[in-house]
C-alpha positions as CSV (number, residue, x, y, z in Angstrom):
1,D,-17.3,7.0,-27.9
2,E,-15.5,9.1,-30.5
3,I,-11.9,9.4,-31.6
4,I,-11.0,12.7,-33.3
5,M,-7.5,13.7,-34.5
6,L,-5.9,16.5,-36.5
7,P,-6.1,16.1,-40.3
8,T,-2.3,16.4,-40.5
9,G,-1.7,14.1,-37.5
10,T,-0.3,10.6,-37.5
11,V,-1.5,7.4,-35.7
12,F,1.6,5.5,-34.6
13,M,0.9,1.8,-33.8
14,P,3.8,-0.5,-34.6
15,G,2.8,-3.0,-31.9
16,L,4.4,-4.3,-28.7
17,R,8.1,-4.5,-27.9
18,A,10.0,-5.9,-24.9
19,E,13.5,-4.5,-25.0
20,M,16.3,-4.7,-22.4
21,M,19.6,-2.9,-22.3
22,Y,22.6,-5.0,-21.4
23,F,25.9,-3.7,-19.8
24,R,28.0,-6.8,-19.6
25,Q,30.4,-6.0,-22.4
26,L,30.8,-2.5,-21.0
27,A,31.6,-4.0,-17.6
28,D,34.2,-6.3,-19.2
29,K,35.9,-3.4,-21.0
30,F,36.3,-1.6,-17.7
31,H,37.3,-4.8,-15.8
32,V,34.2,-4.6,-13.6
33,E,32.8,-7.9,-12.4
34,P,29.0,-8.0,-11.8
35,Q,28.2,-10.7,-9.2
36,V,24.6,-12.0,-8.8
37,I,23.1,-14.7,-6.6
38,K,19.4,-15.4,-7.3
39,I,16.5,-17.7,-6.5
40,E,15.7,-19.1,-8.9
41,E,16.2,-19.5,-12.7
42,Y,13.5,-17.0,-13.7
43,K,14.8,-14.2,-11.5
44,S,16.4,-12.3,-14.2
45,A,16.3,-8.7,-12.8
46,F,20.1,-8.2,-12.9
47,E,20.8,-10.0,-16.2
48,S,21.3,-6.6,-17.7
49,Y,24.6,-6.5,-15.9
50,T,25.7,-10.1,-16.0
51,E,24.7,-11.0,-19.6
52,D,24.8,-9.4,-23.0
53,H,21.4,-11.0,-24.1
54,M,18.3,-12.6,-22.6
55,S,18.8,-16.0,-20.9
56,E,16.4,-18.8,-22.1
57,P,14.2,-18.6,-18.9
58,A,14.0,-14.8,-19.3
59,R,13.1,-15.1,-23.0
60,E,10.5,-17.8,-22.2
61,Q,8.6,-15.7,-19.7
62,M,8.9,-12.5,-21.8
63,E,7.4,-14.3,-24.8
64,A,4.6,-15.7,-22.7
65,L,3.9,-12.2,-21.3
66,L,3.9,-10.6,-24.7
67,D,1.5,-13.2,-26.0
68,V,-1.1,-12.2,-23.4
69,L,-0.5,-8.5,-23.9
70,W,-0.7,-8.9,-27.7
71,S,-3.9,-10.8,-27.5
72,E,-5.4,-8.2,-25.2
73,Y,-4.1,-5.4,-27.5
74,L,-5.7,-6.9,-30.6
75,G,-8.9,-7.9,-28.8
76,T,-9.5,-4.5,-27.2
77,I,-9.0,-2.5,-30.4
78,S,-11.0,-5.0,-32.4
79,A,-14.0,-4.7,-30.0
80,S,-13.7,-1.0,-29.8
81,R,-13.5,-0.4,-33.5
82,A,-15.9,-3.3,-34.4
83,V,-13.4,-4.8,-36.8
84,S,-11.7,-8.2,-37.0
85,R,-8.4,-9.0,-35.3
86,D,-6.8,-9.5,-38.7
87,E,-7.8,-6.0,-39.7
88,V,-6.2,-4.6,-36.5
89,Q,-3.1,-6.7,-37.3
90,G,-3.0,-5.0,-40.7
91,W,-3.1,-1.5,-39.1
92,V,-0.3,-2.5,-36.8
93,D,1.8,-3.9,-39.6
94,G,1.3,-0.5,-41.4
95,A,2.7,1.2,-38.3
96,L,2.1,4.8,-39.4
97,H,-1.2,6.2,-40.6
98,S,-2.0,9.8,-41.5
99,G,-5.1,11.4,-40.1
100,R,-7.3,11.1,-43.2
101,S,-5.9,7.6,-43.9
102,A,-6.7,6.6,-40.4
103,M,-10.2,7.8,-40.8
104,E,-10.7,5.9,-44.0
105,L,-9.4,2.7,-42.4
106,G,-11.7,3.2,-39.3
107,I,-8.8,3.7,-36.8
108,V,-10.4,7.1,-35.9
109,D,-13.9,8.5,-36.5
110,Q,-13.2,12.0,-37.6
111,V,-10.5,14.5,-38.4
112,A,-10.8,18.0,-37.1
113,Y,-9.0,21.0,-35.6
114,S,-9.2,21.9,-32.0
115,D,-11.7,24.8,-32.5
116,E,-13.9,22.4,-34.4
117,V,-13.7,19.8,-31.7
118,A,-14.6,22.3,-29.0
119,D,-17.7,23.3,-31.0
120,L,-18.6,19.7,-31.5
121,I,-18.3,18.9,-27.8
122,K,-20.4,21.9,-26.8
123,E,-23.1,20.9,-29.3
124,V,-23.3,17.4,-28.1
125,I,-22.9,17.9,-24.4
126,V,-24.1,21.3,-23.3
127,G,-26.3,22.5,-26.2
128,D,-27.1,26.2,-25.9
129,K,-25.9,26.5,-22.3
130,K,-22.8,28.6,-21.5
131,S,-19.7,26.5,-21.0
132,K,-16.1,26.9,-20.0
133,V,-13.1,24.8,-21.1
134,V,-10.4,24.1,-18.5
135,S,-7.1,22.3,-19.0
136,A,-6.6,18.8,-17.6
137,S,-3.9,20.1,-15.1
138,K,-6.4,22.7,-13.7
139,Y,-9.2,20.2,-13.5
140,F,-7.2,17.6,-11.6
141,A,-5.6,20.3,-9.4
142,M,-9.0,21.5,-8.2
143,E,-10.2,20.0,-4.9
144,G,-13.5,18.3,-5.3
145,V,-16.4,19.9,-3.4
146,D,-19.5,18.0,-2.4
147,P,-22.4,20.4,-1.8
148,V,-24.1,17.7,0.3
149,W,-22.6,17.8,3.9
150,E,-22.5,14.3,5.4
151,D,-22.4,13.8,9.1
152,M,-19.0,13.2,10.7
153,T,-19.6,9.5,11.1
154,S,-20.3,8.6,7.4
155,P,-18.2,5.6,6.3
156,K,-15.1,6.0,4.1
157,I,-13.0,3.7,2.0
158,A,-9.3,4.5,2.0
159,V,-7.5,4.3,-1.4
160,I,-3.7,4.2,-0.8
161,I,-1.5,4.8,-3.8
162,A,1.8,2.8,-3.7
163,E,3.8,3.3,-6.8
164,G,7.4,2.8,-8.0
165,P,10.4,0.7,-6.9
166,I,10.4,0.0,-3.1
167,Y,13.2,1.5,-0.9
168,S,13.7,2.0,2.8
169,G,12.8,5.5,4.0
170,T,10.4,8.0,2.6
171,S,8.8,8.2,-0.9
172,G,10.2,10.5,-3.5
173,R,10.9,11.0,-7.2
174,S,13.9,10.1,-9.3
175,G,16.2,12.8,-10.5
176,W,15.6,11.8,-14.1
177,G,12.1,11.8,-15.5
178,G,10.6,12.3,-12.1
179,D,9.4,8.7,-11.8
180,P,8.0,8.0,-8.3
181,Y,9.6,5.5,-5.9
182,M,8.0,4.0,-2.8
183,G,9.4,4.6,0.6
184,S,8.6,2.0,3.2
185,E,8.1,4.6,6.0
186,T,5.7,6.6,3.8
187,V,3.5,3.7,2.6
188,A,3.5,1.9,6.0
189,G,2.5,5.1,7.6
190,M,-0.4,5.7,5.2
191,I,-1.7,2.1,5.9
192,R,-1.3,2.6,9.6
193,R,-3.3,5.9,9.6
194,A,-6.1,4.4,7.5
195,R,-6.2,1.4,9.9
196,K,-6.6,3.7,12.9
197,D,-9.1,6.0,11.3
198,R,-12.5,4.9,12.7
199,R,-14.4,6.3,9.7
200,V,-12.4,4.2,7.3
201,K,-14.2,0.9,7.0
202,A,-12.1,-0.7,4.3
203,I,-8.8,-0.1,2.6
204,V,-7.9,-0.4,-1.1
205,L,-4.1,-0.5,-1.8
206,R,-3.3,0.5,-5.4
207,V,0.0,-1.2,-6.2
208,D,2.1,-0.2,-9.2
209,S,5.6,-1.5,-8.4
210,P,8.3,-3.9,-9.7
211,G,9.5,-4.5,-6.1
212,G,12.8,-3.6,-4.5
213,S,14.3,-3.8,-1.1
214,S,13.3,-7.0,0.8
215,E,13.5,-5.2,4.1
216,A,11.4,-2.3,3.0
217,S,8.8,-4.6,1.4
218,D,8.6,-6.5,4.7
219,V,8.0,-3.2,6.6
220,I,5.0,-2.5,4.4
221,A,3.7,-6.1,4.5
222,R,3.7,-5.9,8.3
223,E,1.2,-3.1,8.3
224,V,-1.0,-5.1,5.9
225,K,-0.9,-8.0,8.3
226,L,-1.8,-5.9,11.3
227,T,-4.8,-4.6,9.3
228,V,-6.2,-8.0,8.2
229,D,-5.2,-9.9,11.4
230,P,-4.7,-7.5,14.3
231,E,-2.5,-8.6,17.3
232,D,-4.5,-6.4,19.6
233,E,-7.5,-8.3,20.9
234,D,-9.5,-5.1,21.1
235,A,-8.8,-4.1,17.5
236,E,-11.1,-5.2,14.6
237,A,-9.7,-6.4,11.3
238,K,-10.5,-4.1,8.3
239,P,-11.2,-5.5,4.8
240,F,-8.1,-5.0,2.8
241,I,-8.3,-5.1,-1.0
242,V,-5.3,-4.8,-3.4
243,S,-5.8,-3.2,-6.8
244,M,-2.9,-4.1,-9.1
245,S,-2.0,-1.6,-11.8
246,G,0.5,-2.1,-14.6
247,V,3.0,-4.1,-12.5
248,A,2.8,-5.6,-9.0
249,A,5.6,-8.1,-9.0
250,S,8.3,-9.4,-6.6
251,G,8.3,-7.0,-3.7
252,G,5.2,-5.4,-5.2
253,Y,3.5,-8.8,-4.8
254,Y,5.0,-9.3,-1.4
255,I,3.2,-6.3,0.0
256,A,0.0,-7.5,-1.7
257,C,-0.2,-11.2,-0.9
258,L,-1.8,-10.9,2.6
259,A,-4.8,-8.9,1.3
260,D,-8.3,-10.3,1.7
261,T,-8.9,-9.9,-2.1
262,I,-6.5,-9.2,-4.9
263,V,-7.9,-7.6,-8.1
264,A,-5.8,-7.2,-11.3
265,P,-6.3,-6.5,-15.0
266,R,-5.6,-9.3,-17.4
267,T,-2.4,-7.5,-18.5
268,T,-0.9,-6.8,-15.1
269,I,2.7,-8.0,-14.7
270,T,2.8,-9.9,-11.4
271,G,4.4,-12.8,-9.6
272,S,8.2,-12.8,-9.7
273,I,8.3,-14.5,-6.3
274,G,12.0,-14.7,-5.8
275,V,15.0,-13.1,-4.3
276,I,18.3,-11.7,-5.6
277,A,21.5,-10.2,-4.3
278,A,24.0,-8.3,-6.4
279,T,27.3,-6.5,-6.1
280,F,30.1,-5.3,-8.4
281,G,33.7,-6.1,-8.1
282,Y,35.5,-3.0,-9.3
283,E,39.0,-3.3,-7.7
284,E,40.6,-4.4,-10.9
285,A,38.9,-1.5,-12.8
286,L,40.4,1.0,-10.4
287,D,43.8,-0.7,-10.5
288,S,43.9,-0.2,-14.2
289,L,43.6,3.5,-13.5
290,G,46.4,3.5,-11.0
291,I,44.1,3.4,-7.9
292,T,45.0,0.5,-5.5
293,F,43.7,-0.8,-2.2
294,D,45.4,-2.1,0.9
295,R,43.4,-3.4,3.8
296,V,43.7,-4.1,7.5
297,M,40.8,-6.3,8.7
298,R,39.3,-7.8,11.9
299,G,37.0,-10.6,11.0
300,E,37.3,-13.0,8.0
301,N,34.6,-11.2,6.0
302,A,35.1,-7.6,6.9
303,D,35.6,-7.0,3.1
304,I,32.3,-8.7,2.1
305,F,31.1,-5.4,0.5
306,A,34.4,-4.0,-0.5
307,A,35.7,-3.2,-4.0
308,N,37.1,-6.7,-4.6
309,G,33.6,-8.4,-4.8
310,W,32.7,-11.7,-3.2
311,D,34.9,-14.8,-2.9
312,E,33.4,-18.3,-2.8
313,E,33.0,-18.3,1.0
314,Q,31.2,-15.0,0.9
315,R,29.0,-16.1,-2.0
316,G,28.0,-19.0,0.3
317,I,27.1,-16.6,3.1
318,I,25.0,-14.4,0.8
319,R,23.3,-17.5,-0.8
320,K,22.3,-18.8,2.7
321,E,20.8,-15.4,3.5
322,I,18.7,-15.1,0.4
323,E,17.5,-18.7,0.8
324,I,16.1,-17.6,4.2
325,V,14.5,-14.6,2.7
326,Y,13.0,-16.7,-0.2
327,D,11.6,-19.2,2.4
328,E,10.0,-16.2,4.2
329,F,8.6,-14.9,0.9
330,T,7.0,-18.2,0.0
331,A,5.7,-18.7,3.6
332,L,4.0,-15.3,3.4
333,V,2.4,-16.0,0.1
334,S,1.4,-19.4,1.4
335,E,-0.3,-17.7,4.4
336,G,-2.0,-15.1,2.3
337,R,-3.2,-17.2,-0.6
338,G,-4.1,-20.4,1.2
339,M,-1.5,-22.6,-0.6
340,T,1.3,-24.9,0.6
341,Q,4.8,-23.6,0.3
342,D,5.5,-26.3,-2.3
343,E,2.6,-25.0,-4.4
344,V,4.0,-21.4,-4.1
345,N,7.4,-22.6,-5.2
346,E,5.9,-24.2,-8.3
347,I,4.7,-20.8,-9.5
348,G,7.5,-18.9,-7.9
349,R,11.2,-19.3,-8.7
350,G,11.2,-15.7,-9.9
351,H,8.6,-16.4,-12.7
352,I,6.6,-13.4,-13.9
353,W,2.9,-13.9,-14.8
354,A,0.4,-11.9,-16.7
355,G,-2.8,-11.0,-14.8
356,E,-4.9,-13.6,-16.5
357,D,-2.4,-16.4,-15.8
358,A,-2.2,-15.2,-12.2
359,I,-5.9,-15.6,-11.8
360,D,-5.6,-19.2,-13.0
361,N,-2.7,-20.1,-10.7
362,G,-4.2,-18.5,-7.6
363,L,-2.0,-15.4,-7.2
364,V,-4.9,-13.1,-8.0
365,D,-8.6,-13.4,-7.1
366,L,-10.5,-11.3,-9.6
367,E,-10.1,-9.5,-12.9
368,G,-10.6,-5.8,-12.8
369,G,-9.2,-2.4,-12.1
370,L,-9.6,0.2,-9.4
371,Y,-13.3,0.6,-9.8
372,E,-13.8,-3.2,-9.3
373,S,-11.6,-3.1,-6.2
374,I,-13.8,-0.3,-4.7
375,R,-16.9,-2.3,-5.6
376,V,-15.5,-5.3,-3.7
377,A,-14.6,-3.1,-0.8
378,K,-18.2,-1.7,-0.7
379,T,-19.9,-5.1,-0.8
380,T,-17.4,-6.4,1.8
381,I,-18.5,-3.8,4.4
382,G,-22.2,-4.4,3.7
383,M,-22.9,-1.6,1.2
384,D,-24.7,-2.1,-2.1
385,E,-22.2,-1.9,-5.0
386,D,-24.2,1.0,-6.5
387,D,-24.2,3.0,-3.3
388,D,-22.2,6.2,-3.2
389,V,-19.2,6.2,-0.8
390,D,-16.7,8.7,0.3
391,L,-13.1,7.9,-0.8
392,K,-10.2,9.0,1.3
393,I,-7.1,9.2,-0.9
394,Y,-3.6,8.7,0.5
395,M,-0.8,9.5,-1.9
396,A,2.8,10.6,-1.5
397,H,2.8,12.9,-4.6
398,N,0.6,15.4,-6.3
399,M,0.6,14.3,-10.0
400,W,0.2,17.9,-11.2
401,M,2.9,19.6,-9.1
402,P,4.9,22.2,-11.2
403,Q,8.1,20.3,-10.7
404,N,6.6,17.3,-12.4
405,E,6.4,19.3,-15.6
406,M,10.1,20.2,-15.1
407,Y,10.9,16.5,-14.9
408,G,9.0,15.9,-18.1
409,L,10.9,18.8,-19.8
410,A,14.2,17.1,-18.7
411,G,13.0,13.9,-20.3
412,L,12.5,15.7,-23.6
413,I,15.9,17.2,-23.6
414,V,17.9,14.1,-22.5
415,P,18.0,11.2,-25.0
416,E,16.1,8.1,-23.8
417,Y,19.1,5.8,-23.7
418,I,21.0,8.3,-21.6
419,Q,18.0,8.6,-19.3
420,T,18.0,4.8,-18.9
421,I,21.7,4.7,-18.0
422,L,21.3,7.6,-15.5
423,E,18.3,6.0,-14.0
424,K,20.2,2.7,-13.6
425,E,23.0,4.5,-11.8
426,E,20.5,6.2,-9.5
427,D,18.7,2.9,-8.8
428,L,22.0,1.1,-8.0
429,S,23.0,3.8,-5.7
430,R,19.8,3.5,-3.7
431,M,20.0,-0.3,-3.8
432,S,23.5,-0.3,-2.2
433,E,21.7,0.3,1.1
434,D,19.7,-2.9,0.7
435,T,21.7,-5.7,-0.9
436,I,19.0,-8.3,-0.9
437,Q,16.2,-7.4,-3.3
438,M,12.8,-8.6,-4.3
439,R,12.9,-7.1,-7.8
440,A,11.1,-8.1,-11.0
441,P,13.0,-8.2,-14.3
442,V,10.7,-5.8,-16.0
443,E,9.0,-2.5,-15.2
444,V,5.9,-1.3,-16.9
445,E,7.8,1.0,-19.2
446,S,9.8,-2.1,-20.4
447,V,6.8,-3.4,-22.2
448,V,5.9,-0.6,-24.5
449,L,2.5,-0.2,-26.0
450,D,3.8,1.6,-29.1
């Protein structure tokens, strides 16, 4: 309704940027050989190691994605500020606007200091009544209390938060920046508990993930399948709605595709139906440092994951395996979305799609966010969309835990490009446990709404 900023503040809006960091030349300098096998041409998740720039398919899909995001960016600001898209374009091209300049242009409504804003809010909202200001962290940390006691049989809708790259095991946070990652045991367990809770009448899975381990993704998808299509004859299916957040691609789409209804904003990054396997041959690098290897083996391919990387025969073995996984991926999407596998392959091959395109090609059902997903869940179980409903939230992390502030402090101290390198190293370390990946080429931070 109202945008207020400090008179001495600055509005920073240079536009959108999709930027990738490439390590191929570094690998060459250290005699490390990145090896990647992928299905198919748009599956560019590991190009940051094998190339020193974007491939043509990667650039093609990134341009298409930014076109959608850019149109939405201009349209949203244009509608909110009641100005033309061309005027918003002019603001963006100016990049930096001081507080008073931003007010004159119409980017913000007022300039004021915090004490003035507090007085303004009190005047508009509470009038002469006494009021108390609390911080956002205290507000979200407080547990909501409903003064109206419902009976113990009142229906609930479960909202399960599934965020971050997907790995086997339990959910956690990365050591740098504190970004969450999704553990298959944790998320599968939350779905299972919600399914078995008799008071839970429908489930909304909130997905924000670029994918990850194929095995871990399959463990989670199995629980989704058991919810929408129980094997136990005595069990009843529960409505299962997926609410996509910023990104729900590759393994993130794999865990979503069996849902009864998939809801996504126009700007969601989704699709990326494809499979990839990667390793690094680093024997030559160590040899240059005076470290050598000698082996005694039983079995022709006992060294398939050794320091020397893959030979042609081993590449063939890995290729055959990821073709099987890709076939299973497209078969699952075919089952969930009511398409043939050939139709899935046409929009698959690793291609990422913006939410609005995914609605057109059948990967997504409805445009909207979490509230729309809850509305769908309510109507599916026979409630009116305006009826109140109890929500049971399942999440692996408390977003306001003190250690999260420490992660944020670490992010301020360590330069961004160093954080990126350290996060890549941590990610590769976890991925070494699951060679075959369903991983999208971008994460939500990669498309920066500057």
